[in-house]
C-alpha positions, 0 to 999 in steps of 0.5 A: 171497491179499493181505496184510491190510495190502495189502487194507486199503490197497486198501479205503482207496483205494477209499473215497477214490475213492468219496468223490471221486465226485459222482453216480458222476461226477468232481466237475468233470464234474458241475460242467461239466454244471451250467455247460452246463445253466445256459447252456442254460436262460438262453438262453430265459430271456432272450428274453421278458424282452428282446424281449417288448415288441418281440414284442407290437409285431410282432404288432400289440399296443401297446407299452403292453400289451407293457410291462404284460405284462413287468411282470406277468411280473416281478411273478409271478416275484417272488412265485413265487420264494418258492414255489420256495424252499420247494420247493427246501428240501423237494426239493433244488436239482436237482429244482427246476431241472428243474421250473422249466425244464419250466415255462419250456419250456412257457411259451416254447413257448406264446408261439408258439401265441397272438397274443391279448392276453389269452392273452399276458398269461396266458402271461407270468404262467406264464412268470414263475412258471416261470423265477424259481426256476431260478437260485437253485436252481442255488446250492442244487444246488451246495450239495447236491452239493459240499462247502461249502468248494468253494462259493466257486468252484463257485457263481460258475462256474455263475452266470457261465456262466448269465449268459453264456447270458442275454447270448447269448440276448438277442443271439441272439434279436435276430439271428434276428429281423433274419435272418427278420423275425419272432420265431418262430425266436427263440422256437423256438430258445429251446424247443430250448435249453430241451430241452437243459437238461432233458436235462442236468438230467434226466441228473443227477437220474436219477443221484441214488441212492435217491429222486432227488427228495430231496437227499442232505443231507436224506436223510442227516438 
């Protein structure tokens, strides 16, 4: 039988170890998953924003219509961000990222399924609705998961890798177009990156204790 002091020390060590875990993982492991997920979601996020006008020209739709689609996309994103902010306040950052990314995946896949101008306007609006809340939700997720004292470096790191995904996605889509002569491989690769993001964020969401759709800071309150 261990001495009472030894047992108490072991309990304190166990408590400290549990406090350093985030979703049952090391904090920096969760940070790495968030950074990789941010990169993967921003690769497809960049493709329509950078190449929509050229994509329209590629399928015989005028540049003016393509520019109008881009305006619709960005306008819907501006309005929808208010919705995603309210959603994140209620359900937390991780679930907001998951839902927004799922909407983005469906929309970017839909670009491959139609060449109709009216249909593309509708898809552009849906895409703007889906992607607009993802990046702010990563900031909320970091605040949900980590102490506020660590936000000064964890948030910039997630945003840095996410913006790296935006830069890579814009370049990569153009490179695939140069190789294949059409945009189907570029948008198809966007779907694959988006699925990878959903798997990574879904992994974190499922590790949340209790009700995974409620952030710990709200459940505790």
